[in-house]
ROSE-4610 file (N, C-alpha, C; in Angstrom, 1 decimal, always signed):
// ROSE-4610
residu = [N/N/N/S/S/S/S/S/S/A/A/A/T/T/T/H/H/H/S/S/S/V/V/V/V/V/V/M/M/M/T/T/T/T/T/T/F/F/F/T/T/T/K/K/K/A/A/A/A/A/A/A/A/A/S/S/S/E/E/E/M/M/M/K/K/K/S/S/S/R/R/R/I/I/I/L/L/L/K/K/K/R/R/R/L/L/L/G/G/G/K/K/K/Q/Q/Q/K/K/K/A/A/A/S/S/S/R/R/R/T/T/T/R/R/R/V/V/V/N/N/N/T/T/T/F/F/F/A/A/A/S/S/S/L/L/L/M/M/M/I/I/I/Q/Q/Q/Q/Q/Q/F/F/F/R/R/R/T/T/T/I/I/I/Q/Q/Q/G/G/G/K/K/K/R/R/R/R/R/R/M/M/M/V/V/V/L/L/L/G/G/G/S/S/S/D/D/D/Q/Q/Q/I/I/I/G/G/G/Y/Y/Y/V/V/V/K/K/K/R/R/R/A/A/A/V/V/V/V/V/V/A/A/A/C/C/C/N/N/N/L/L/L/N/N/N/T/T/T/E/E/E/Q/Q/Q/L/L/L/D/D/D/E/E/E/W/W/W/C/C/C/G/G/G/V/V/V/I/I/I/D/D/D/N/N/N/M/M/M/G/G/G/R/R/R/S/S/S/F/F/F/D/D/D/S/S/S/L/L/L/L/L/L/E/E/E/Y/Y/Y/P/P/P/S/S/S/H/H/H/Q/Q/Q/N/N/N/L/L/L/Y/Y/Y/S/S/S/A/A/A/Y/Y/Y/I/I/I/D/D/D/I/I/I/M/M/M/K/K/K/R/R/R/Y/Y/Y/D/D/D/R/R/R/F/F/F/D/D/D/L/L/L/N/N/N/M/M/M/M/M/M/A/A/A/K/K/K/E/E/E/L/L/L/I/I/I/G/G/G/K/K/K/L/L/L/Q/Q/Q/T/T/T/G/G/G/E/E/E/V/V/V/E/E/E/P/P/P/L/L/L/K/K/K/C/C/C/T/T/T/H/H/H/L/L/L/I/I/I/C/C/C/D/D/D/E/E/E/F/F/F/Q/Q/Q/D/D/D/T/T/T/D/D/D/G/G/G/L/L/L/Q/Q/Q/Y/Y/Y/A/A/A/W/W/W/I/I/I/K/K/K/E/E/E/H/H/H/G/G/G/T/T/T/A/A/A/G/G/G/S/S/S/F/F/F/I/I/I/A/A/A/A/A/A/V/V/V/G/G/G/D/D/D/D/D/D/D/D/D/Q/Q/Q/S/S/S/I/I/I/Y/Y/Y/S/S/S/W/W/W/R/R/R/G/G/G/S/S/S/M/M/M/G/G/G/Y/Y/Y/Q/Q/Q/A/A/A/F/F/F/V/V/V/S/S/S/L/L/L/Q/Q/Q/N/N/N/D/D/D/F/F/F/N/N/N/A/A/A/T/T/T/G/G/G/Y/Y/Y/L/L/L/L/L/L/D/D/D/T/T/T/C/C/C/F/F/F/R/R/R/C/C/C/S/S/S]
num = [1/1/1/2/2/2/3/3/3/4/4/4/5/5/5/6/6/6/7/7/7/8/8/8/9/9/9/10/10/10/11/11/11/12/12/12/13/13/13/14/14/14/15/15/15/16/16/16/17/17/17/18/18/18/19/19/19/20/20/20/21/21/21/22/22/22/23/23/23/24/24/24/25/25/25/26/26/26/27/27/27/28/28/28/29/29/29/30/30/30/31/31/31/32/32/32/33/33/33/34/34/34/35/35/35/36/36/36/37/37/37/38/38/38/39/39/39/40/40/40/41/41/41/42/42/42/43/43/43/44/44/44/45/45/45/46/46/46/47/47/47/48/48/48/49/49/49/50/50/50/51/51/51/52/52/52/53/53/53/54/54/54/55/55/55/56/56/56/57/57/57/58/58/58/59/59/59/60/60/60/61/61/61/62/62/62/63/63/63/64/64/64/65/65/65/66/66/66/67/67/67/68/68/68/69/69/69/70/70/70/71/71/71/72/72/72/73/73/73/74/74/74/75/75/75/76/76/76/77/77/77/78/78/78/79/79/79/80/80/80/81/81/81/82/82/82/83/83/83/84/84/84/85/85/85/86/86/86/87/87/87/88/88/88/89/89/89/90/90/90/91/91/91/92/92/92/93/93/93/94/94/94/95/95/95/96/96/96/97/97/97/98/98/98/99/99/99/100/100/100/101/101/101/102/102/102/103/103/103/104/104/104/105/105/105/106/106/106/107/107/107/108/108/108/109/109/109/110/110/110/111/111/111/112/112/112/113/113/113/114/114/114/115/115/115/116/116/116/117/117/117/118/118/118/119/119/119/120/120/120/121/121/121/122/122/122/123/123/123/124/124/124/125/125/125/126/126/126/127/127/127/128/128/128/129/129/129/130/130/130/131/131/131/132/132/132/133/133/133/134/134/134/135/135/135/136/136/136/137/137/137/138/138/138/139/139/139/140/140/140/141/141/141/142/142/142/143/143/143/144/144/144/145/145/145/146/146/146/147/147/147/148/148/148/149/149/149/150/150/150/151/151/151/152/152/152/153/153/153/154/154/154/155/155/155/156/156/156/157/157/157/158/158/158/159/159/159/160/160/160/161/161/161/162/162/162/163/163/163/164/164/164/165/165/165/166/166/166/167/167/167/168/168/168/169/169/169/170/170/170/171/171/171/172/172/172/173/173/173/174/174/174/175/175/175/176/176/176/177/177/177/178/178/178/179/179/179/180/180/180/181/181/181/182/182/182/183/183/183/184/184/184/185/185/185/186/186/186/187/187/187/188/188/188/189/189/189/190/190/190/191/191/191/192/192/192/193/193/193/194/194/194/195/195/195/196/196/196/197/197/197/198/198/198/199/199/199/200/200/200/201/201/201/202/202/202/203/203/203/204/204/204/205/205/205/206/206/206/207/207/207/208/208/208/209/209/209/210/210/210/211/211/211/212/212/212/213/213/213/214/214/214/215/215/215/216/216/216/217/217/217/218/218/218]
x = [+1.0/+0.1/+1.2/+1.1/+1.0/+1.2/+0.1/-0.6/+0.6/+0.6/+1.3/+2.2/+0.9/+0.5/+1.5/+1.5/+2.5/+4.3/+4.6/+6.2/+6.1/+8.0/+7.7/+9.1/+9.1/+10.3/+10.7/+11.4/+12.0/+14.0/+13.3/+14.2/+15.1/+16.1/+17.0/+18.2/+18.9/+19.8/+21.0/+21.5/+23.2/+23.0/+24.0/+24.2/+24.4/+24.8/+25.1/+23.4/+22.8/+21.2/+20.4/+20.3/+20.3/+20.7/+21.7/+22.0/+21.4/+21.5/+20.6/+19.2/+19.0/+17.3/+17.5/+18.2/+18.0/+18.6/+19.3/+19.4/+18.7/+18.1/+16.8/+15.7/+15.0/+14.1/+14.2/+15.8/+15.9/+15.2/+16.2/+15.7/+14.6/+13.7/+12.1/+11.5/+11.5/+10.9/+11.0/+12.3/+13.1/+13.1/+13.7/+14.7/+13.7/+12.9/+11.2/+10.1/+10.3/+9.2/+9.7/+11.1/+12.0/+12.7/+12.5/+12.7/+11.3/+11.1/+9.3/+9.6/+10.7/+11.2/+12.4/+12.5/+14.4/+14.4/+15.9/+15.8/+17.1/+16.8/+18.4/+18.5/+19.7/+18.9/+18.4/+17.7/+17.6/+18.0/+19.2/+20.9/+20.8/+20.6/+20.4/+19.6/+18.2/+16.8/+16.7/+16.6/+17.0/+18.0/+19.1/+20.1/+19.8/+19.6/+18.6/+17.7/+16.7/+15.2/+16.0/+16.9/+17.4/+18.2/+18.5/+19.4/+18.2/+16.8/+16.7/+16.5/+16.9/+17.0/+18.2/+19.3/+20.7/+21.2/+21.2/+22.0/+23.1/+24.5/+25.8/+25.9/+25.3/+25.3/+26.5/+26.8/+27.9/+27.4/+27.3/+26.9/+28.4/+28.5/+30.0/+29.2/+30.1/+30.0/+31.6/+31.8/+33.0/+33.9/+35.1/+35.7/+36.0/+34.8/+34.7/+33.9/+32.8/+31.6/+32.5/+33.2/+33.6/+34.6/+35.1/+35.4/+35.0/+33.9/+32.9/+32.2/+32.1/+31.0/+33.1/+34.3/+35.1/+35.1/+34.3/+34.6/+33.4/+32.7/+31.7/+31.8/+32.7/+33.0/+34.0/+34.7/+35.5/+35.1/+33.9/+33.2/+32.2/+32.4/+31.6/+32.2/+33.5/+34.3/+34.3/+34.1/+34.0/+35.2/+34.8/+36.3/+36.6/+37.9/+37.5/+38.1/+38.8/+38.8/+38.0/+36.5/+35.2/+34.9/+35.6/+34.2/+33.8/+34.0/+34.3/+31.8/+32.3/+30.9/+29.6/+30.4/+30.1/+29.6/+30.2/+29.6/+28.5/+28.5/+27.0/+25.7/+25.9/+25.2/+24.9/+25.6/+25.0/+23.6/+24.2/+23.6/+22.0/+22.1/+20.8/+19.8/+20.0/+20.1/+19.2/+20.4/+19.9/+18.7/+18.2/+17.3/+16.1/+16.1/+15.3/+14.6/+13.0/+12.2/+11.9/+12.4/+11.7/+13.4/+14.6/+15.6/+16.3/+14.8/+14.7/+14.6/+13.7/+13.1/+13.6/+14.0/+14.9/+16.1/+17.0/+18.9/+18.7/+17.9/+18.0/+19.2/+19.9/+21.8/+22.5/+22.5/+23.3/+22.9/+22.1/+21.6/+22.3/+23.1/+24.3/+25.2/+25.6/+26.8/+25.8/+24.5/+23.9/+23.5/+23.5/+22.9/+24.3/+25.4/+26.5/+27.3/+27.1/+27.3/+26.1/+24.8/+24.2/+24.8/+24.8/+25.5/+26.5/+28.1/+29.2/+28.6/+27.9/+27.9/+27.1/+25.8/+25.6/+26.5/+27.5/+28.0/+29.3/+29.4/+30.0/+29.3/+27.9/+27.2/+27.1/+27.1/+27.8/+26.2/+26.3/+25.2/+24.9/+25.0/+24.7/+23.5/+23.6/+22.6/+21.2/+21.1/+19.7/+19.7/+20.0/+19.8/+19.1/+20.0/+18.8/+17.7/+17.8/+16.7/+15.4/+15.6/+14.5/+14.3/+15.2/+14.7/+13.8/+14.2/+13.5/+12.6/+11.9/+10.5/+9.5/+10.9/+9.5/+8.8/+9.8/+9.5/+8.1/+8.9/+8.1/+6.8/+6.7/+4.8/+4.6/+5.1/+4.9/+4.5/+5.0/+4.6/+6.1/+7.0/+8.0/+8.8/+8.9/+9.5/+8.5/+8.5/+8.1/+7.9/+6.9/+7.9/+8.3/+8.2/+9.6/+8.1/+8.4/+7.0/+7.0/+6.0/+5.7/+4.8/+3.4/+2.6/+2.8/+4.5/+4.0/+5.5/+5.7/+7.2/+6.8/+8.3/+8.7/+9.9/+9.8/+10.4/+11.2/+12.1/+12.8/+13.4/+13.2/+14.2/+13.2/+12.4/+11.6/+11.9/+12.2/+12.2/+13.3/+15.2/+15.5/+15.3/+14.2/+14.1/+13.4/+14.2/+14.1/+13.3/+13.3/+11.9/+12.7/+12.7/+13.1/+12.9/+13.2/+12.4/+11.7/+10.8/+10.2/+9.0/+9.1/+9.0/+8.6/+9.5/+10.0/+9.0/+9.1/+8.1/+6.5/+6.4/+4.5/+4.5/+4.9/+5.0/+4.4/+5.6/+5.0/+4.2/+4.0/+2.2/+0.9/+0.8/+0.1/-0.2/+1.0/+0.9/+0.0/+0.4/-0.5/+0.3/+1.6/+1.8/+1.3/+1.0/+1.0/+2.0/+1.7/+3.6/+3.2/+4.5/+4.6/+5.6/+5.7/+7.1/+6.9/+8.9/+9.1/+10.1/+10.0/+10.9/+10.5/+11.1/+11.5/+11.5/+10.1/+10.4/+10.8/+11.9/+12.5/+14.7/+14.3/+16.0/+15.9/+16.5/+16.6/+18.1/+19.2/+20.8/+20.7/+19.8/+20.4/+19.7/+19.9/+19.6/+19.6/+20.9/+22.7/+21.8/+21.4/+21.0/+19.4/+19.0/+17.6/+16.6/+16.7/+16.0/+14.4/+13.2/+12.2/+11.8/+12.1/+11.8/+10.3/+10.3/+8.3/+7.5/+8.0/+7.0/+6.8/+7.3/+7.6/+6.2/+6.3/+4.8/+3.5/+3.8/+2.6/+2.7/+3.5/+2.4/+2.6/+3.3/+2.3/+1.4/+0.5/-0.6/-2.0/-1.4/-2.1/-2.5/-0.7/-1.2/-1.8/-2.1/-2.7/-3.3/-3.7/-4.7/-4.2/-3.0/-2.7/-2.0/-2.9/-3.0/-1.3/-1.3/+0.1/+0.0/+1.1/+0.8/+2.2/+1.6/+3.0/+3.3/+5.0/+5.0/+5.8/+5.5/+6.1/+7.2/+7.4/+8.3/+9.9/+10.9/+12.0/+12.7/+13.3/+13.9/+14.9/+15.7/+16.9/+17.8/+16.9/+18.2/+16.8/+17.2/+16.8/+16.1]
y = [-1.2/+0.2/+1.1/+2.4/+3.5/+4.6/+4.4/+5.2/+5.8/+7.5/+7.6/+7.6/+6.8/+6.6/+5.1/+5.1/+3.5/+3.7/+2.5/+2.1/+1.2/+0.7/-0.8/-0.9/-2.0/-2.5/-4.0/-3.9/-5.4/-6.1/-7.2/-7.4/-9.3/-9.0/-10.4/-10.7/-11.5/-12.8/-11.9/-10.9/-10.4/-9.9/-9.3/-7.5/-8.1/-8.6/-8.6/-9.0/-9.5/-9.7/-8.0/-8.1/-6.3/-5.9/-5.5/-4.3/-4.3/-5.5/-6.3/-5.5/-6.0/-5.6/-4.0/-3.4/-1.8/-1.3/-1.9/-0.9/-1.8/-3.1/-3.2/-2.8/-2.0/-1.1/+0.1/+0.5/+2.6/+2.0/+0.8/+0.9/+0.8/+0.1/+0.1/+1.1/+1.8/+2.9/+4.0/+4.1/+5.7/+6.3/+7.3/+7.8/+7.9/+8.6/+9.4/+7.6/+7.3/+6.6/+5.5/+5.7/+4.0/+4.9/+6.3/+7.1/+5.6/+5.7/+5.1/+3.7/+3.4/+1.6/+1.2/+1.0/+0.6/-0.6/-1.6/-2.9/-2.8/-4.1/-4.1/-5.7/-6.3/-7.4/-7.8/-9.0/-8.6/-8.1/-8.7/-8.6/-7.2/-6.4/-4.3/-4.1/-4.4/-3.7/-3.9/-4.6/-6.1/-4.6/-4.5/-4.0/-2.1/-1.6/-0.6/-0.3/-0.8/-1.0/-1.1/-2.0/-2.5/-1.5/-0.1/+0.6/+1.8/+1.4/+2.6/+2.4/+0.4/+0.1/-0.5/-0.6/-1.2/-1.0/+1.0/+1.8/+1.7/+1.2/+1.0/-0.3/-1.2/-2.2/-2.6/-4.0/-3.7/-5.2/-4.8/-6.5/-6.9/-8.8/-8.7/-10.2/-10.1/-11.3/-12.2/-13.2/-13.5/-14.1/-14.3/-14.3/-14.0/-12.5/-11.5/-12.6/-12.7/-14.2/-15.4/-16.0/-17.5/-17.3/-15.6/-15.8/-15.9/-15.5/-15.0/-16.9/-17.3/-18.6/-19.9/-19.5/-20.1/-20.3/-19.0/-18.3/-19.2/-19.5/-20.6/-22.1/-22.0/-23.8/-24.1/-23.2/-23.2/-23.0/-22.1/-22.4/-23.6/-24.2/-25.0/-26.6/-26.1/-27.2/-28.4/-27.5/-28.7/-28.7/-29.5/-29.5/-27.9/-27.7/-26.4/-26.9/-28.0/-28.3/-28.9/-28.8/-29.2/-27.7/-26.9/-25.0/-24.5/-25.5/-25.2/-26.3/-26.9/-28.0/-27.3/-26.4/-25.1/-24.4/-23.8/-22.2/-22.7/-23.6/-24.6/-24.9/-25.4/-25.6/-24.7/-23.2/-22.4/-21.5/-21.1/-21.3/-21.7/-22.3/-23.3/-23.3/-23.0/-22.5/-21.4/-20.2/-18.9/-19.2/-19.7/-19.6/-20.4/-20.6/-21.5/-20.9/-20.6/-20.0/-20.7/-22.2/-23.3/-24.3/-23.7/-24.3/-25.0/-25.3/-25.6/-27.5/-27.4/-28.4/-29.0/-28.4/-28.9/-29.0/-28.3/-28.5/-29.5/-30.3/-30.1/-30.6/-31.3/-31.4/-30.2/-29.0/-28.3/-26.8/-27.1/-25.6/-25.0/-25.7/-25.2/-24.0/-24.9/-23.9/-23.1/-22.6/-22.1/-20.5/-21.6/-20.1/-19.4/-20.4/-19.8/-18.4/-18.5/-18.0/-16.6/-16.6/-15.6/-15.4/-15.6/-15.0/-14.0/-14.6/-14.2/-12.3/-12.8/-11.6/-10.2/-10.6/-10.3/-9.1/-9.9/-9.3/-7.9/-8.6/-7.5/-6.4/-6.2/-5.8/-6.1/-7.5/-7.3/-8.6/-8.6/-9.7/-9.7/-11.0/-12.1/-11.5/-11.9/-11.2/-11.7/-13.5/-14.3/-13.9/-13.1/-12.4/-10.8/-10.3/-9.2/-9.0/-10.6/-10.7/-11.4/-11.9/-11.9/-11.6/-11.0/-9.3/-8.3/-7.9/-7.1/-7.7/-9.0/-9.4/-9.3/-9.6/-9.5/-7.7/-7.3/-6.0/-5.3/-5.4/-5.0/-6.1/-7.2/-8.0/-7.2/-6.4/-5.4/-3.9/-3.1/-2.3/-1.3/-1.7/-0.3/-0.3/-1.3/-0.7/-0.5/+0.2/+0.5/-0.2/-0.8/-1.8/-0.6/-1.7/-0.1/+0.4/+1.8/+2.1/+1.6/+0.9/+1.1/-0.2/+0.1/-0.5/-1.6/-2.5/-3.1/-3.3/-5.0/-6.0/-6.8/-7.0/-8.1/-8.7/-10.3/-11.4/-11.8/-11.5/-12.3/-13.7/-15.0/-16.0/-16.9/-16.3/-16.9/-17.8/-18.7/-20.6/-20.7/-19.9/-19.9/-18.7/-17.9/-17.8/-19.1/-18.4/-19.3/-18.4/-19.6/-19.2/-17.9/-17.2/-16.2/-15.0/-14.9/-14.4/-14.1/-15.2/-15.3/-14.8/-14.7/-13.7/-12.6/-12.0/-11.1/-10.2/-10.9/-10.3/-11.0/-11.7/-12.2/-10.4/-10.2/-8.9/-7.7/-7.4/-6.6/-6.6/-8.1/-8.2/-8.5/-8.3/-8.3/-6.8/-5.9/-4.6/-3.8/-4.8/-3.8/-3.9/-4.1/-4.0/-5.9/-5.5/-6.3/-7.5/-8.5/-9.4/-9.9/-10.4/-10.7/-11.7/-13.1/-13.4/-14.1/-14.5/-14.8/-16.1/-17.1/-17.9/-18.9/-21.0/-21.6/-23.1/-23.1/-24.7/-25.5/-25.6/-27.0/-26.3/-25.4/-25.1/-24.2/-24.4/-24.3/-24.1/-23.2/-22.9/-22.9/-22.7/-22.7/-23.8/-24.6/-25.6/-25.9/-25.6/-26.0/-25.1/-23.9/-22.6/-22.4/-23.6/-23.8/-22.9/-22.9/-22.3/-23.2/-22.6/-23.1/-23.9/-23.8/-24.2/-23.9/-25.2/-25.5/-25.0/-25.1/-24.7/-23.2/-22.3/-20.9/-21.5/-21.6/-20.8/-21.3/-23.3/-23.3/-21.9/-21.6/-20.4/-18.7/-19.2/-17.7/-17.5/-18.7/-18.9/-19.0/-20.0/-20.3/-18.9/-18.4/-16.9/-15.3/-15.3/-14.1/-14.1/-15.8/-16.9/-15.9/-15.9/-15.5/-16.4/-15.9/-16.9/-17.2/-18.3/-18.8/-18.8/-18.2/-18.9/-19.1/-20.4/-21.3/-20.7/-20.1/-19.6/-20.8/-21.1/-21.7/-22.2/-20.8/-19.4/-19.6/-19.6/-19.3/-18.5/-17.3/-16.3/-15.9/-16.7/-16.6/-17.3/-18.8/-19.1/-19.4/-20.2/-20.8/-22.2]
z = [-0.1/-0.2/-0.2/-1.1/-0.9/-0.3/+0.9/+1.6/+2.9/+2.4/+3.6/+4.5/+5.4/+7.0/+6.9/+5.9/+6.1/+6.5/+7.3/+7.5/+7.8/+7.5/+6.9/+7.7/+8.5/+8.6/+8.6/+7.9/+7.3/+8.3/+8.4/+9.4/+8.4/+8.4/+8.0/+8.7/+8.3/+9.7/+9.2/+8.6/+7.7/+7.4/+8.0/+7.5/+5.9/+4.8/+3.4/+2.9/+4.0/+3.2/+2.9/+4.5/+4.9/+3.8/+3.5/+2.3/+1.0/+0.8/-0.7/-0.3/+0.2/+0.7/+0.2/+1.6/+0.9/-0.5/-0.9/-2.9/-3.7/-3.2/-4.1/-3.4/-2.4/-2.0/-2.8/-2.8/-2.9/-4.9/-5.3/-6.6/-6.9/-6.1/-6.6/-6.6/-5.0/-5.0/-5.0/-4.6/-5.4/-4.0/-3.8/-2.6/-1.8/-2.6/-0.9/-0.6/-1.1/-0.7/+0.2/-0.2/+0.9/+2.1/+1.9/+3.2/+4.9/+3.8/+5.1/+5.4/+4.8/+5.0/+6.2/+6.9/+7.9/+7.5/+7.4/+6.9/+7.7/+8.5/+9.3/+9.6/+10.2/+10.9/+12.0/+12.7/+14.0/+15.1/+14.9/+16.8/+16.7/+15.2/+15.1/+15.9/+15.3/+15.7/+17.4/+17.5/+19.0/+20.1/+19.8/+20.6/+20.2/+18.8/+19.6/+20.6/+19.9/+21.0/+22.9/+23.1/+24.1/+24.9/+23.6/+25.0/+25.8/+25.7/+26.5/+27.6/+27.8/+29.1/+29.4/+28.9/+29.3/+30.0/+30.4/+31.5/+30.8/+32.3/+32.3/+32.0/+31.5/+31.8/+29.3/+29.4/+28.4/+27.8/+26.5/+26.1/+25.6/+25.7/+25.1/+24.1/+23.0/+21.9/+22.2/+21.0/+20.4/+22.1/+21.6/+22.8/+24.3/+24.6/+25.2/+26.0/+25.8/+26.1/+26.3/+25.4/+25.8/+27.8/+27.7/+28.6/+30.1/+29.9/+31.2/+31.1/+30.0/+30.1/+30.4/+30.7/+31.0/+32.5/+33.1/+34.7/+35.4/+34.8/+34.6/+35.0/+34.2/+34.3/+34.8/+35.5/+36.2/+37.6/+38.1/+39.5/+39.5/+38.3/+39.0/+38.4/+39.2/+38.6/+37.6/+36.1/+35.0/+34.4/+33.4/+32.6/+31.1/+31.6/+30.6/+29.6/+29.6/+27.6/+26.9/+27.3/+27.0/+26.6/+26.8/+26.6/+25.5/+24.2/+22.9/+23.3/+24.0/+24.6/+25.0/+26.5/+27.1/+26.8/+26.5/+25.5/+24.4/+23.9/+23.3/+23.4/+25.7/+26.2/+27.2/+27.3/+27.7/+26.4/+25.7/+24.6/+24.2/+23.8/+24.0/+24.5/+26.3/+27.2/+27.5/+27.3/+26.9/+25.9/+24.4/+23.9/+24.7/+25.7/+25.9/+26.9/+26.8/+27.8/+29.2/+28.9/+30.0/+30.0/+30.3/+30.3/+31.4/+33.2/+34.1/+33.3/+33.1/+32.2/+31.1/+29.8/+29.1/+29.3/+30.3/+29.8/+32.4/+32.7/+34.2/+34.8/+33.9/+34.2/+34.7/+33.5/+33.1/+34.3/+35.0/+35.7/+36.0/+37.4/+37.9/+37.2/+36.1/+34.9/+34.5/+33.7/+33.6/+34.9/+36.0/+36.7/+37.3/+37.6/+37.8/+36.4/+35.0/+33.7/+34.2/+34.4/+35.0/+35.8/+36.5/+38.0/+37.9/+37.1/+36.4/+36.2/+34.9/+34.2/+34.0/+35.8/+36.0/+37.6/+37.9/+38.5/+37.9/+37.1/+36.1/+34.8/+34.8/+34.5/+32.7/+32.5/+31.0/+31.1/+29.7/+28.6/+27.6/+27.3/+25.3/+25.2/+23.2/+22.7/+23.5/+24.3/+24.5/+25.7/+26.9/+27.7/+27.3/+26.3/+26.0/+25.2/+24.5/+24.1/+24.9/+25.8/+27.0/+27.7/+27.7/+28.7/+28.2/+26.5/+25.8/+25.3/+25.4/+25.5/+26.3/+27.6/+28.8/+29.1/+28.3/+28.7/+27.8/+26.3/+25.6/+26.2/+26.1/+27.1/+28.4/+29.0/+30.3/+29.8/+28.5/+28.3/+28.6/+29.3/+29.4/+29.0/+27.6/+25.8/+25.3/+24.3/+23.4/+21.5/+20.8/+20.1/+18.9/+18.1/+16.9/+16.3/+15.7/+15.3/+14.1/+13.8/+12.5/+11.8/+10.9/+10.7/+9.9/+9.6/+8.7/+9.9/+9.6/+9.9/+8.9/+7.8/+7.0/+7.6/+7.9/+8.4/+7.3/+6.5/+6.1/+5.8/+5.6/+5.1/+7.6/+7.2/+8.0/+9.1/+8.3/+8.6/+9.5/+9.5/+10.6/+11.7/+11.9/+13.6/+14.1/+15.6/+16.6/+17.6/+19.0/+19.5/+20.2/+20.5/+21.0/+19.8/+18.7/+17.6/+17.2/+17.5/+16.7/+18.3/+18.7/+20.3/+20.2/+20.2/+19.5/+18.2/+17.2/+16.4/+16.7/+17.4/+18.1/+19.3/+19.8/+20.6/+19.7/+18.6/+17.6/+16.8/+16.6/+16.0/+16.9/+17.6/+19.4/+19.4/+19.3/+19.2/+18.1/+17.3/+15.9/+14.4/+14.7/+13.2/+12.4/+11.3/+10.0/+10.2/+9.9/+10.2/+8.7/+8.2/+6.7/+7.0/+6.5/+7.0/+5.4/+4.9/+3.5/+3.7/+2.8/+3.6/+3.2/+3.0/+2.2/+3.9/+4.0/+4.9/+4.9/+3.8/+3.5/+3.3/+3.6/+3.9/+4.7/+6.1/+7.8/+7.6/+8.0/+7.5/+9.5/+9.9/+11.5/+12.2/+11.4/+12.5/+13.8/+13.5/+14.6/+16.1/+15.8/+16.7/+17.0/+16.7/+17.4/+16.3/+14.5/+14.1/+14.3/+14.0/+14.7/+13.5/+12.0/+10.5/+10.3/+9.8/+9.8/+10.5/+11.6/+12.6/+12.6/+12.7/+12.9/+11.2/+10.7/+9.9/+10.4/+11.3/+11.8/+12.9/+13.5/+14.6/+14.1/+12.8/+12.5/+12.4/+11.6/+11.6/+12.5/+13.6/+14.5/+15.6/+15.7/+16.3/+15.8/+14.4/+14.2/+12.9/+12.7/+11.5/+10.3/+10.7/+8.8/+8.1/+6.8/+5.0/+5.2/+3.8/+3.7/+2.4/+1.2/+0.2/-0.2/-1.6/-1.4/-3.4/-3.0/-4.7/-5.5/-6.4/-7.3/-7.9/-7.9/-9.2/-9.1/-9.5/-8.6/-9.5/-9.1/-9.3/-9.5/-8.8/-8.7/-9.2/-10.3/-11.5/-12.7/-13.8/-14.7/-14.3]
């Protein structure tokens, strides 16, 4: 819809994909109409939104985050030679809304990790997403100001990303999702795959459209 009252947020997973989306929109719509669209990755949009409640805390990623995982591993007297495995455990538990039921044998490790992060005023992406979703639910954080939220590569959304999308749909944004439920490259980090499409249809009575033409190849 070309209505001047409409604003669109488009989100995807990588900076490269977001950049490509921006260039296509500019070419298709022109500078004036394209100015009413906002394209960014899930992480970037959440980080920008979280700044209103972040305070003095600092986000840690990569090797910095691994350092805090190692502290938790040492505190629990676990084998530091299995650090990659423990990083995966903490990442999986961080994405879970009910880690106690899903990972009962690793609760001590996860609790130690969260305690250490809070002690040093640090947070990771999963901690940020959970807190942000909770604040959206209570109204302490405002949803993005957009009439439409379009999600690319929707099959790769995990539970936290879907919950974030759902809060914006509940707040009144029209949700459109595009993806291939046969092609989930992020299953290793909890992507919902086919279930993401089913959940969207169930939660918002959304209509599904099957695209049978590939425009990327002949």
